[in-house]
C-alpha positions in Angstrom: 83.4 80.7 -42.7 80.2 81.3 -40.7 78.1 80.6 -43.8 79.8 77.3 -44.4 79.1 76.1 -40.8 75.4 76.9 -41.2 75.1 75.1 -44.5 77.0 72.0 -43.1 74.8 72.0 -40.0 71.6 72.2 -42.1 72.8 69.4 -44.5 73.7 67.3 -41.4 70.3 68.0 -39.9 68.6 67.1 -43.2 70.6 63.8 -43.3 69.7 62.9 -39.7 66.0 63.6 -40.6 66.2 61.3 -43.6 67.9 58.6 -41.5 65.1 58.8 -38.9 62.5 58.6 -41.6 64.1 55.5 -43.1 64.4 53.9 -39.6 60.7 54.5 -38.9 59.6 53.1 -42.3 61.8 50.0 -41.9 60.5 49.4 -38.4 56.9 49.8 -39.5 57.4 47.5 -42.5 59.0 44.8 -40.3 56.2 45.0 -37.7 53.5 45.0 -40.4 55.0 41.8 -42.0 55.3 40.0 -38.7 51.8 40.9 -37.7 50.4 39.9 -41.1 52.2 36.5 -40.8 50.8 35.9 -37.3 47.3 36.9 -38.4 47.4 34.7 -41.5 48.5 31.7 -39.4 45.7 32.3 -36.9 43.1 32.6 -39.6 44.4 29.4 -41.2 44.0 27.8 -37.8 40.4 28.9 -37.6 39.6 27.6 -41.1 41.3 24.3 -40.3 39.2 23.9 -37.1 35.9 24.3 -39.1 36.9 21.9 -41.8 38.3 19.3 -39.3 35.1 19.3 -37.3 33.0 18.8 -40.5 35.3 15.9 -41.6 34.8 14.3 -38.2 31.0 14.7 -38.6 31.1 13.0 -42.0 33.3 10.2 -40.6 31.0 9.5 -37.6 28.0 9.2 -39.9 28.0 5.5 -41.0 26.2 6.1 -44.3 27.2 7.6 -47.6 27.0 11.3 -47.0 28.4 14.7 -47.8 28.6 18.2 -46.4 28.8 21.3 -48.5 30.9 23.9 -46.6 31.4 27.6 -47.5 35.0 28.7 -47.0 36.6 32.1 -47.3 38.1 32.8 -50.8 41.2 34.4 -49.2 42.6 34.7 -45.7 44.5 37.9 -45.0 44.3 38.7 -48.7 46.1 35.4 -49.7 44.8 32.3 -51.3 45.4 29.0 -49.6 45.3 25.3 -50.4 43.4 22.6 -48.4 44.9 19.1 -48.6 43.4 15.9 -47.1 46.6 13.9 -46.6 46.9 10.1 -46.0 50.6 9.7 -47.0 53.5 9.1 -44.7 51.2 9.1 -41.6 49.5 6.4 -39.5 46.6 8.8 -39.0 45.1 11.2 -41.5 46.0 14.9 -41.6 44.3 18.1 -42.9 47.0 20.4 -44.2 46.1 24.0 -45.0 49.0 26.0 -46.6 49.6 29.3 -48.3 49.2 28.9 -52.1 52.3 31.0 -52.9 54.5 29.9 -50.0 53.7 26.3 -48.9 56.1 26.5 -46.0 53.5 28.6 -44.2 51.0 25.9 -43.2 48.8 24.5 -40.5 48.5 20.7 -40.0 45.7 19.1 -38.0 45.5 15.5 -37.1 42.1 14.0 -37.8 41.2 12.4 -34.5 40.5 8.7 -34.7 40.6 8.7 -38.5 43.2 6.4 -40.0 44.9 7.1 -43.3 43.0 4.1 -44.7 39.8 6.1 -44.4 41.1 9.1 -46.4 41.4 9.6 -50.2 44.2 12.1 -50.8 42.5 15.2 -52.2 43.2 18.9 -52.4 41.2 22.0 -53.1 42.1 25.7 -53.6 40.3 28.3 -51.5 39.0 30.0 -54.7 36.5 27.2 -54.9 34.5 29.1 -52.2 32.4 25.9 -51.5 33.9 22.5 -50.7 32.3 19.2 -50.6 33.3 16.8 -47.8 32.1 13.4 -48.7 32.1 9.8 -47.6 31.7 7.1 -50.3 30.5 3.5 -50.3 34.1 2.3 -49.3 34.0 4.6 -46.3 36.7 6.8 -47.8 36.5 10.5 -47.0 37.5 13.1 -49.6 37.2 16.8 -50.2 36.4 18.4 -53.6 35.4 21.6 -55.2 31.7 22.1 -55.1 30.9 23.7 -58.5 27.2 24.6 -58.4 26.0 25.5 -55.0 24.2 28.7 -54.1 
């Protein structure tokens, strides 16, 4: 009987150890995912601030003009999509979203720019360089800048 109690207690101790290890790994994974999501959103916010300020610079210039802007290929290891949106709004919006999960997004209202001054356009972050331009009709658009180094 004494041998059985020892084996049962060691198996029980081993099971408790496995349970604690699983709990620690699950907790770590949950925290890692939530921190990654927060970091991704914060970095998208930073990219949107830079792009928004350059769109406003192009808009304030009364001539035909463009700005070539270098953007990060990936944010937190994920690709993202930049959309200059003039649909369903009275004012124009810049929307930056995760390429794989568009529900993760940052929307910025373009201050004092109506949707009439925006051409709907979108660019993937893999472009690395984007062209923010204002044409003869005073329409602002963004596009992939192919040959810039």
